MARBAVEX-12617 format. One record per residue: residue in one letter; x, y, z of N, C-alpha, C in turn. Coordinates in nm, 3 decimals, decimal comma. Each point is the difference from the previous one (the first is absolute). Last residue first. Layout:
# MARBAVEX-12617
<pt><res>A</res><n_X>X</n_X><n_Y>Y</n_Y><n_Z>Z</n_Z><ca_X>X</ca_X><ca_Y>Y</ca_Y><ca_Z>Z</ca_Z><c_X>X</c_X><c_Y>Y</c_Y><c_Z>Z</c_Z></pt>
...
# end
This chain:
# MARBAVEX-12617
<pt><res>X</res><n_X>10,115</n_X><n_Y>14,765</n_Y><n_Z>5,808</n_Z><ca_X>0,062</ca_X><ca_Y>-0,102</ca_Y><ca_Z>-0,048</ca_Z><c_X>0,147</c_X><c_Y>0,094</c_Y><c_Z>-0,021</c_Z></pt>
<pt><res>X</res><n_X>-0,503</n_X><n_Y>0,211</n_Y><n_Z>0,071</n_Z><ca_X>0,077</ca_X><ca_Y>-0,078</ca_Y><ca_Z>0,143</ca_Z><c_X>0,187</c_X><c_Y>-0,101</c_Y><c_Z>0,051</c_Z></pt>
<pt><res>X</res><n_X>-0,328</n_X><n_Y>0,246</n_Y><n_Z>-0,450</n_Z><ca_X>0,107</ca_X><ca_Y>0,090</ca_Y><ca_Z>0,039</ca_Z><c_X>0,019</c_X><c_Y>-0,095</c_Y><c_Z>0,230</c_Z></pt>
<pt><res>X</res><n_X>-0,209</n_X><n_Y>-0,264</n_Y><n_Z>-0,293</n_Z><ca_X>0,141</ca_X><ca_Y>0,007</ca_Y><ca_Z>-0,075</ca_Z><c_X>0,054</c_X><c_Y>0,103</c_Y><c_Z>0,095</c_Z></pt>
<pt><res>X</res><n_X>-0,429</n_X><n_Y>-0,046</n_Y><n_Z>0,190</n_Z><ca_X>0,102</ca_X><ca_Y>-0,148</ca_Y><ca_Z>-0,033</ca_Z><c_X>0,113</c_X><c_Y>0,030</c_Y><c_Z>-0,046</c_Z></pt>
<pt><res>X</res><n_X>-0,280</n_X><n_Y>0,316</n_Y><n_Z>-0,184</n_Z><ca_X>0,039</ca_X><ca_Y>0,020</ca_Y><ca_Z>0,223</ca_Z><c_X>0,029</c_X><c_Y>-0,120</c_Y><c_Z>0,003</c_Z></pt>
<pt><res>X</res><n_X>-0,157</n_X><n_Y>-0,009</n_Y><n_Z>-0,411</n_Z><ca_X>0,071</ca_X><ca_Y>0,037</ca_Y><ca_Z>-0,042</ca_Z><c_X>0,062</c_X><c_Y>0,068</c_Y><c_Z>0,178</c_Z></pt>
<pt><res>X</res><n_X>-0,421</n_X><n_Y>-0,265</n_Y><n_Z>-0,066</n_Z><ca_X>0,187</ca_X><ca_Y>-0,134</ca_Y><ca_Z>-0,071</ca_Z><c_X>0,097</c_X><c_Y>0,143</c_Y><c_Z>0,047</c_Z></pt>
<pt><res>X</res><n_X>-0,383</n_X><n_Y>0,079</n_Y><n_Z>0,111</n_Z><ca_X>0,091</ca_X><ca_Y>-0,089</ca_Y><ca_Z>0,015</ca_Z><c_X>0,057</c_X><c_Y>-0,032</c_Y><c_Z>0,047</c_Z></pt>
<pt><res>X</res><n_X>-0,235</n_X><n_Y>0,266</n_Y><n_Z>-0,332</n_Z><ca_X>0,106</ca_X><ca_Y>0,076</ca_Y><ca_Z>0,104</ca_Z><c_X>0,101</c_X><c_Y>-0,053</c_Y><c_Z>0,178</c_Z></pt>
<pt><res>X</res><n_X>-0,239</n_X><n_Y>-0,274</n_Y><n_Z>-0,349</n_Z><ca_X>0,073</ca_X><ca_Y>0,072</ca_Y><ca_Z>-0,131</ca_Z><c_X>0,037</c_X><c_Y>0,101</c_Y><c_Z>0,107</c_Z></pt>
<pt><res>X</res><n_X>-0,395</n_X><n_Y>-0,203</n_Y><n_Z>0,131</n_Z><ca_X>0,084</ca_X><ca_Y>-0,125</ca_Y><ca_Z>-0,024</ca_Z><c_X>0,159</c_X><c_Y>0,136</c_Y><c_Z>-0,041</c_Z></pt>
<pt><res>X</res><n_X>-0,358</n_X><n_Y>0,194</n_Y><n_Z>0,017</n_Z><ca_X>0,062</ca_X><ca_Y>-0,005</ca_Y><ca_Z>0,137</ca_Z><c_X>0,004</c_X><c_Y>-0,089</c_Y><c_Z>-0,029</c_Z></pt>
<pt><res>X</res><n_X>-0,139</n_X><n_Y>0,195</n_Y><n_Z>-0,465</n_Z><ca_X>0,099</ca_X><ca_Y>0,063</ca_Y><ca_Z>0,077</ca_Z><c_X>-0,037</c_X><c_Y>-0,053</c_Y><c_Z>0,140</c_Z></pt>
<pt><res>X</res><n_X>-0,060</n_X><n_Y>-0,367</n_Y><n_Z>-0,371</n_Z><ca_X>-0,031</ca_X><ca_Y>0,114</ca_Y><ca_Z>0,110</ca_Z><c_X>0,071</c_X><c_Y>0,062</c_Y><c_Z>0,048</c_Z></pt>
<pt><res>X</res><n_X>0,222</n_X><n_Y>-0,188</n_Y><n_Z>-0,333</n_Z><ca_X>-0,081</ca_X><ca_Y>-0,069</ca_Y><ca_Z>0,079</ca_Z><c_X>-0,078</c_X><c_Y>0,109</c_Y><c_Z>0,046</c_Z></pt>
<pt><res>X</res><n_X>0,040</n_X><n_Y>-0,121</n_Y><n_Z>-0,577</n_Z><ca_X>0,033</ca_X><ca_Y>0,120</ca_Y><ca_Z>0,157</ca_Z><c_X>-0,074</c_X><c_Y>-0,097</c_Y><c_Z>0,116</c_Z></pt>
<pt><res>X</res><n_X>0,076</n_X><n_Y>-0,113</n_Y><n_Z>-0,554</n_Z><ca_X>-0,012</ca_X><ca_Y>-0,063</ca_Y><ca_Z>0,196</ca_Z><c_X>0,032</c_X><c_Y>0,115</c_Y><c_Z>0,007</c_Z></pt>
<pt><res>X</res><n_X>0,200</n_X><n_Y>-0,065</n_Y><n_Z>-0,437</n_Z><ca_X>-0,146</ca_X><ca_Y>0,092</ca_Y><ca_Z>0,050</ca_Z><c_X>-0,151</c_X><c_Y>-0,018</c_Y><c_Z>0,161</c_Z></pt>
<pt><res>X</res><n_X>0,557</n_X><n_Y>-0,165</n_Y><n_Z>-0,141</n_Z><ca_X>-0,089</ca_X><ca_Y>0,167</ca_Y><ca_Z>-0,011</ca_Z><c_X>-0,038</c_X><c_Y>0,066</c_Y><c_Z>0,031</c_Z></pt>
<pt><res>X</res><n_X>0,019</n_X><n_Y>-0,499</n_Y><n_Z>-0,035</n_Z><ca_X>-0,001</ca_X><ca_Y>0,038</ca_Y><ca_Z>0,148</ca_Z><c_X>0,074</c_X><c_Y>0,122</c_Y><c_Z>-0,004</c_Z></pt>
<pt><res>X</res><n_X>-0,171</n_X><n_Y>-0,206</n_Y><n_Z>-0,400</n_Z><ca_X>-0,063</ca_X><ca_Y>-0,009</ca_Y><ca_Z>0,101</ca_Z><c_X>-0,017</c_X><c_Y>0,109</c_Y><c_Z>0,116</c_Z></pt>
<pt><res>X</res><n_X>0,336</n_X><n_Y>-0,071</n_Y><n_Z>-0,299</n_Z><ca_X>-0,051</ca_X><ca_Y>0,035</ca_Y><ca_Z>-0,081</ca_Z><c_X>-0,166</c_X><c_Y>0,074</c_Y><c_Z>0,130</c_Z></pt>
<pt><res>X</res><n_X>0,339</n_X><n_Y>-0,413</n_Y><n_Z>0,052</n_Z><ca_X>0,026</ca_X><ca_Y>0,168</ca_Y><ca_Z>0,071</ca_Z><c_X>-0,079</c_X><c_Y>0,096</c_Y><c_Z>-0,075</c_Z></pt>
<pt><res>X</res><n_X>-0,159</n_X><n_Y>-0,463</n_Y><n_Z>-0,118</n_Z><ca_X>0,054</ca_X><ca_Y>0,077</ca_Y><ca_Z>0,206</ca_Z><c_X>0,081</c_X><c_Y>0,084</c_Y><c_Z>-0,051</c_Z></pt>
<pt><res>X</res><n_X>-0,019</n_X><n_Y>-0,097</n_Y><n_Z>-0,426</n_Z><ca_X>-0,136</ca_X><ca_Y>0,015</ca_Y><ca_Z>0,041</ca_Z><c_X>-0,075</c_X><c_Y>-0,014</c_Y><c_Z>0,154</c_Z></pt>
<pt><res>X</res><n_X>0,497</n_X><n_Y>-0,079</n_Y><n_Z>-0,170</n_Z><ca_X>-0,068</ca_X><ca_Y>0,143</ca_Y><ca_Z>-0,085</ca_Z><c_X>-0,091</c_X><c_Y>0,066</c_Y><c_Z>0,102</c_Z></pt>
<pt><res>X</res><n_X>0,124</n_X><n_Y>-0,532</n_Y><n_Z>0,076</n_Z><ca_X>0,044</ca_X><ca_Y>0,190</ca_Y><ca_Z>0,039</ca_Z><c_X>-0,012</c_X><c_Y>0,115</c_Y><c_Z>0,006</c_Z></pt>
<pt><res>X</res><n_X>-0,165</n_X><n_Y>-0,327</n_Y><n_Z>-0,256</n_Z><ca_X>-0,092</ca_X><ca_Y>-0,004</ca_Y><ca_Z>0,058</ca_Z><c_X>0,084</c_X><c_Y>0,108</c_Y><c_Z>0,140</c_Z></pt>
<pt><res>X</res><n_X>0,188</n_X><n_Y>-0,106</n_Y><n_Z>-0,402</n_Z><ca_X>-0,184</ca_X><ca_Y>0,116</ca_Y><ca_Z>-0,017</ca_Z><c_X>-0,024</c_X><c_Y>0,029</c_Y><c_Z>0,193</c_Z></pt>
<pt><res>X</res><n_X>0,385</n_X><n_Y>-0,280</n_Y><n_Z>-0,120</n_Z><ca_X>0,036</ca_X><ca_Y>0,135</ca_Y><ca_Z>-0,045</ca_Z><c_X>-0,071</c_X><c_Y>0,061</c_Y><c_Z>0,024</c_Z></pt>
<pt><res>X</res><n_X>-0,042</n_X><n_Y>-0,534</n_Y><n_Z>0,039</n_Z><ca_X>0,052</ca_X><ca_Y>0,148</ca_Y><ca_Z>0,083</ca_Z><c_X>-0,005</c_X><c_Y>0,152</c_Y><c_Z>0,050</c_Z></pt>
<pt><res>X</res><n_X>-0,061</n_X><n_Y>-0,219</n_Y><n_Z>-0,460</n_Z><ca_X>-0,162</ca_X><ca_Y>-0,040</ca_Y><ca_Z>0,188</ca_Z><c_X>0,055</c_X><c_Y>0,106</c_Y><c_Z>0,105</c_Z></pt>
<pt><res>X</res><n_X>0,240</n_X><n_Y>-0,126</n_Y><n_Z>-0,328</n_Z><ca_X>-0,010</ca_X><ca_Y>0,129</ca_Y><ca_Z>-0,051</ca_Z><c_X>-0,161</c_X><c_Y>0,031</c_Y><c_Z>0,162</c_Z></pt>
<pt><res>X</res><n_X>0,381</n_X><n_Y>-0,375</n_Y><n_Z>-0,035</n_Z><ca_X>0,001</ca_X><ca_Y>0,119</ca_Y><ca_Z>0,100</ca_Z><c_X>-0,076</c_X><c_Y>0,117</c_Y><c_Z>-0,063</c_Z></pt>
<pt><res>X</res><n_X>-0,041</n_X><n_Y>-0,391</n_Y><n_Z>-0,096</n_Z><ca_X>-0,033</ca_X><ca_Y>0,017</ca_Y><ca_Z>0,172</ca_Z><c_X>0,056</c_X><c_Y>0,117</c_Y><c_Z>-0,037</c_Z></pt>
<pt><res>X</res><n_X>0,077</n_X><n_Y>-0,181</n_Y><n_Z>-0,443</n_Z><ca_X>-0,172</ca_X><ca_Y>0,061</ca_Y><ca_Z>0,074</ca_Z><c_X>-0,064</c_X><c_Y>0,069</c_Y><c_Z>0,151</c_Z></pt>
<pt><res>X</res><n_X>0,420</n_X><n_Y>-0,121</n_Y><n_Z>-0,139</n_Z><ca_X>0,019</ca_X><ca_Y>0,062</ca_Y><ca_Z>-0,060</ca_Z><c_X>-0,179</c_X><c_Y>0,053</c_Y><c_Z>0,008</c_Z></pt>
<pt><res>X</res><n_X>0,198</n_X><n_Y>-0,392</n_Y><n_Z>0,114</n_Z><ca_X>0,009</ca_X><ca_Y>0,092</ca_Y><ca_Z>0,053</ca_Z><c_X>-0,003</c_X><c_Y>0,189</c_Y><c_Z>0,022</c_Z></pt>
<pt><res>X</res><n_X>-0,117</n_X><n_Y>-0,376</n_Y><n_Z>-0,341</n_Z><ca_X>-0,073</ca_X><ca_Y>-0,041</ca_Y><ca_Z>0,122</ca_Z><c_X>0,004</c_X><c_Y>0,106</c_Y><c_Z>0,193</c_Z></pt>
<pt><res>X</res><n_X>0,296</n_X><n_Y>-0,017</n_Y><n_Z>-0,483</n_Z><ca_X>-0,222</ca_X><ca_Y>0,095</ca_Y><ca_Z>-0,025</ca_Z><c_X>-0,017</c_X><c_Y>-0,049</c_Y><c_Z>0,132</c_Z></pt>
<pt><res>X</res><n_X>0,514</n_X><n_Y>0,065</n_Y><n_Z>-0,070</n_Z><ca_X>-0,066</ca_X><ca_Y>-0,062</ca_Y><ca_Z>0,052</ca_Z><c_X>-0,167</c_X><c_Y>0,088</c_Y><c_Z>-0,012</c_Z></pt>
<pt><res>X</res><n_X>0,410</n_X><n_Y>0,162</n_Y><n_Z>-0,127</n_Z><ca_X>0,046</ca_X><ca_Y>-0,160</ca_Y><ca_Z>-0,053</ca_Z><c_X>-0,158</c_X><c_Y>-0,110</c_Y><c_Z>0,041</c_Z></pt>
<pt><res>X</res><n_X>0,137</n_X><n_Y>0,505</n_Y><n_Z>0,148</n_Z><ca_X>0,006</ca_X><ca_Y>-0,068</ca_Y><ca_Z>-0,155</ca_Z><c_X>-0,032</c_X><c_Y>-0,055</c_Y><c_Z>-0,107</c_Z></pt>
<pt><res>X</res><n_X>0,008</n_X><n_Y>-0,008</n_Y><n_Z>0,536</n_Z><ca_X>-0,096</ca_X><ca_Y>0,099</ca_Y><ca_Z>-0,084</ca_Z><c_X>-0,027</c_X><c_Y>-0,034</c_Y><c_Z>-0,185</c_Z></pt>
<pt><res>X</res><n_X>0,460</n_X><n_Y>-0,097</n_Y><n_Z>0,180</n_Z><ca_X>-0,124</ca_X><ca_Y>-0,087</ca_Y><ca_Z>0,045</ca_Z><c_X>-0,149</c_X><c_Y>0,038</c_Y><c_Z>-0,044</c_Z></pt>
<pt><res>X</res><n_X>0,313</n_X><n_Y>0,330</n_Y><n_Z>0,049</n_Z><ca_X>0,037</ca_X><ca_Y>-0,090</ca_Y><ca_Z>-0,112</ca_Z><c_X>-0,034</c_X><c_Y>-0,140</c_Y><c_Z>-0,016</c_Z></pt>
<pt><res>X</res><n_X>-0,074</n_X><n_Y>0,298</n_Y><n_Z>0,323</n_Z><ca_X>-0,043</ca_X><ca_Y>0,134</ca_Y><ca_Z>-0,093</ca_Z><c_X>0,011</c_X><c_Y>-0,128</c_Y><c_Z>-0,094</c_Z></pt>
<pt><res>X</res><n_X>0,149</n_X><n_Y>-0,102</n_Y><n_Z>0,350</n_Z><ca_X>-0,127</ca_X><ca_Y>-0,068</ca_Y><ca_Z>0,053</ca_Z><c_X>-0,057</c_X><c_Y>0,065</c_Y><c_Z>-0,115</c_Z></pt>
<pt><res>X</res><n_X>0,402</n_X><n_Y>0,078</n_Y><n_Z>0,050</n_Z><ca_X>0,061</ca_X><ca_Y>-0,170</ca_Y><ca_Z>-0,028</ca_Z><c_X>-0,225</c_X><c_Y>0,005</c_Y><c_Z>0,000</c_Z></pt>
<pt><res>X</res><n_X>0,178</n_X><n_Y>0,506</n_Y><n_Z>0,041</n_Z><ca_X>0,032</ca_X><ca_Y>-0,116</ca_Y><ca_Z>-0,065</ca_Z><c_X>-0,021</c_X><c_Y>-0,114</c_Y><c_Z>-0,090</c_Z></pt>
<pt><res>X</res><n_X>-0,038</n_X><n_Y>0,114</n_Y><n_Z>0,501</n_Z><ca_X>-0,095</ca_X><ca_Y>0,130</ca_Y><ca_Z>-0,143</ca_Z><c_X>-0,016</c_X><c_Y>-0,088</c_Y><c_Z>-0,104</c_Z></pt>
<pt><res>X</res><n_X>0,340</n_X><n_Y>-0,107</n_Y><n_Z>0,321</n_Z><ca_X>-0,119</ca_X><ca_Y>-0,029</ca_Y><ca_Z>0,032</ca_Z><c_X>-0,111</c_X><c_Y>0,011</c_Y><c_Z>-0,125</c_Z></pt>
<pt><res>X</res><n_X>0,373</n_X><n_Y>0,268</n_Y><n_Z>0,031</n_Z><ca_X>0,011</ca_X><ca_Y>-0,127</ca_Y><ca_Z>-0,109</ca_Z><c_X>-0,064</c_X><c_Y>-0,156</c_Y><c_Z>0,030</c_Z></pt>
<pt><res>X</res><n_X>-0,093</n_X><n_Y>0,502</n_Y><n_Z>0,245</n_Z><ca_X>-0,011</ca_X><ca_Y>0,003</ca_Y><ca_Z>-0,206</ca_Z><c_X>0,071</c_X><c_Y>-0,140</c_Y><c_Z>-0,022</c_Z></pt>
<pt><res>X</res><n_X>-0,241</n_X><n_Y>-0,052</n_Y><n_Z>0,457</n_Z><ca_X>0,189</ca_X><ca_Y>0,066</ca_Y><ca_Z>-0,027</ca_Z><c_X>-0,037</c_X><c_Y>-0,035</c_Y><c_Z>-0,193</c_Z></pt>
<pt><res>X</res><n_X>-0,445</n_X><n_Y>0,060</n_Y><n_Z>0,269</n_Z><ca_X>0,109</ca_X><ca_Y>-0,084</ca_Y><ca_Z>-0,023</ca_Z><c_X>0,151</c_X><c_Y>0,060</c_Y><c_Z>-0,110</c_Z></pt>
<pt><res>X</res><n_X>-0,410</n_X><n_Y>0,215</n_Y><n_Z>0,165</n_Z><ca_X>0,023</ca_X><ca_Y>-0,036</ca_Y><ca_Z>0,154</ca_Z><c_X>0,112</c_X><c_Y>-0,080</c_Y><c_Z>-0,032</c_Z></pt>
<pt><res>X</res><n_X>-0,416</n_X><n_Y>0,176</n_Y><n_Z>-0,204</n_Z><ca_X>0,165</ca_X><ca_Y>0,078</ca_Y><ca_Z>-0,002</ca_Z><c_X>0,028</c_X><c_Y>-0,060</c_Y><c_Z>0,038</c_Z></pt>
<pt><res>X</res><n_X>-0,496</n_X><n_Y>-0,119</n_Y><n_Z>-0,052</n_Z><ca_X>0,073</ca_X><ca_Y>0,135</ca_Y><ca_Z>0,145</ca_Z><c_X>0,139</c_X><c_Y>0,038</c_Y><c_Z>-0,038</c_Z></pt>
<pt><res>X</res><n_X>-0,162</n_X><n_Y>-0,386</n_Y><n_Z>-0,276</n_Z><ca_X>-0,046</ca_X><ca_Y>0,143</ca_Y><ca_Z>-0,032</ca_Z><c_X>-0,007</c_X><c_Y>0,086</c_Y><c_Z>0,093</c_Z></pt>
<pt><res>X</res><n_X>0,298</n_X><n_Y>-0,387</n_Y><n_Z>0,074</n_Z><ca_X>0,004</ca_X><ca_Y>0,051</ca_Y><ca_Z>-0,070</ca_Z><c_X>-0,104</c_X><c_Y>0,145</c_Y><c_Z>-0,032</c_Z></pt>
<pt><res>X</res><n_X>-0,045</n_X><n_Y>-0,317</n_Y><n_Z>0,349</n_Z><ca_X>0,102</ca_X><ca_Y>0,157</ca_Y><ca_Z>0,007</ca_Z><c_X>0,048</c_X><c_Y>0,050</c_Y><c_Z>-0,169</c_Z></pt>
<pt><res>X</res><n_X>-0,328</n_X><n_Y>-0,291</n_Y><n_Z>-0,012</n_Z><ca_X>-0,022</ca_X><ca_Y>0,043</ca_Y><ca_Z>0,115</ca_Z><c_X>0,096</c_X><c_Y>0,117</c_Y><c_Z>0,039</c_Z></pt>
<pt><res>X</res><n_X>0,064</n_X><n_Y>-0,394</n_Y><n_Z>-0,259</n_Z><ca_X>-0,096</ca_X><ca_Y>0,082</ca_Y><ca_Z>-0,071</ca_Z><c_X>0,019</c_X><c_Y>0,149</c_Y><c_Z>0,050</c_Z></pt>
<pt><res>X</res><n_X>0,198</n_X><n_Y>-0,427</n_Y><n_Z>0,082</n_Z><ca_X>0,094</ca_X><ca_Y>0,112</ca_Y><ca_Z>0,054</ca_Z><c_X>-0,096</c_X><c_Y>0,120</c_Y><c_Z>-0,071</c_Z></pt>
<pt><res>X</res><n_X>-0,111</n_X><n_Y>-0,438</n_Y><n_Z>-0,086</n_Z><ca_X>0,046</ca_X><ca_Y>0,080</ca_Y><ca_Z>0,216</ca_Z><c_X>0,083</c_X><c_Y>0,103</c_Y><c_Z>0,028</c_Z></pt>
<pt><res>X</res><n_X>-0,112</n_X><n_Y>-0,221</n_Y><n_Z>-0,436</n_Z><ca_X>-0,169</ca_X><ca_Y>0,012</ca_Y><ca_Z>0,088</ca_Z><c_X>0,064</c_X><c_Y>0,044</c_Y><c_Z>0,154</c_Z></pt>
<pt><res>X</res><n_X>0,417</n_X><n_Y>-0,147</n_Y><n_Z>-0,254</n_Z><ca_X>-0,149</ca_X><ca_Y>0,146</ca_Y><ca_Z>-0,082</ca_Z><c_X>-0,071</c_X><c_Y>0,093</c_Y><c_Z>0,091</c_Z></pt>
<pt><res>X</res><n_X>0,177</n_X><n_Y>-0,476</n_Y><n_Z>0,098</n_Z><ca_X>0,087</ca_X><ca_Y>0,123</ca_Y><ca_Z>0,123</ca_Z><c_X>-0,054</c_X><c_Y>0,152</c_Y><c_Z>-0,153</c_Z></pt>
<pt><res>X</res><n_X>-0,214</n_X><n_Y>-0,419</n_Y><n_Z>-0,123</n_Z><ca_X>-0,015</ca_X><ca_Y>0,065</ca_Y><ca_Z>0,161</ca_Z><c_X>0,149</c_X><c_Y>0,096</c_Y><c_Z>0,018</c_Z></pt>
<pt><res>X</res><n_X>-0,015</n_X><n_Y>-0,106</n_Y><n_Z>-0,431</n_Z><ca_X>-0,143</ca_X><ca_Y>-0,010</ca_Y><ca_Z>0,042</ca_Z><c_X>0,023</c_X><c_Y>0,074</c_Y><c_Z>0,102</c_Z></pt>
<pt><res>X</res><n_X>0,462</n_X><n_Y>-0,053</n_Y><n_Z>-0,093</n_Z><ca_X>-0,153</ca_X><ca_Y>-0,090</ca_Y><ca_Z>-0,027</ca_Z><c_X>-0,126</c_X><c_Y>0,064</c_Y><c_Z>0,045</c_Z></pt>
<pt><res>X</res><n_X>0,494</n_X><n_Y>0,188</n_Y><n_Z>-0,061</n_Z><ca_X>-0,053</ca_X><ca_Y>-0,029</ca_Y><ca_Z>-0,167</ca_Z><c_X>-0,151</c_X><c_Y>-0,079</c_Y><c_Z>0,019</c_Z></pt>
<pt><res>X</res><n_X>0,258</n_X><n_Y>0,248</n_Y><n_Z>0,396</n_Z><ca_X>-0,165</ca_X><ca_Y>0,099</ca_Y><ca_Z>-0,133</ca_Z><c_X>-0,032</c_X><c_Y>-0,038</c_Y><c_Z>-0,088</c_Z></pt>
<pt><res>X</res><n_X>0,145</n_X><n_Y>-0,201</n_Y><n_Z>0,486</n_Z><ca_X>0,067</ca_X><ca_Y>-0,081</ca_Y><ca_Z>-0,108</ca_Z><c_X>-0,080</c_X><c_Y>0,119</c_Y><c_Z>-0,124</c_Z></pt>
<pt><res>X</res><n_X>0,111</n_X><n_Y>0,073</n_Y><n_Z>0,610</n_Z><ca_X>-0,126</ca_X><ca_Y>-0,025</ca_Y><ca_Z>-0,176</ca_Z><c_X>0,173</c_X><c_Y>-0,105</c_Y><c_Z>-0,136</c_Z></pt>
<pt><res>X</res><n_X>0,096</n_X><n_Y>0,180</n_Y><n_Z>0,459</n_Z><ca_X>-0,058</ca_X><ca_Y>-0,131</ca_Y><ca_Z>0,013</ca_Z><c_X>-0,011</c_X><c_Y>-0,043</c_Y><c_Z>-0,147</c_Z></pt>
<pt><res>X</res><n_X>0,151</n_X><n_Y>0,381</n_Y><n_Z>0,111</n_Z><ca_X>0,121</ca_X><ca_Y>-0,107</ca_Y><ca_Z>-0,009</ca_Z><c_X>-0,063</c_X><c_Y>-0,137</c_Y><c_Z>-0,007</c_Z></pt>
<pt><res>X</res><n_X>-0,196</n_X><n_Y>0,570</n_Y><n_Z>-0,040</n_Z><ca_X>-0,039</ca_X><ca_Y>-0,161</ca_Y><ca_Z>0,032</ca_Z><c_X>0,127</c_X><c_Y>-0,149</c_Y><c_Z>-0,041</c_Z></pt>
<pt><res>X</res><n_X>0,088</n_X><n_Y>0,487</n_Y><n_Z>0,081</n_Z><ca_X>-0,100</ca_X><ca_Y>0,024</ca_Y><ca_Z>0,073</ca_Z><c_X>0,006</c_X><c_Y>-0,124</c_Y><c_Z>0,007</c_Z></pt>
# end
């Protein structure tokens, strides 16, 4: 997926964290990121922050309900597709 990224470097790992968190990396790429995170406190700290942020956003997104009129409009538009 990320042929140009070097998962042995902090830059490569940090650029891959979004895909890592959403489980979009190949198993080999995820293993390389895991190995780097085990060895690098800076990247692990950044990962923990991003993971906490993503979890917070997901939780808040589940709590927010769209107004009924917006929901109806979106469903109507989807029906037209």
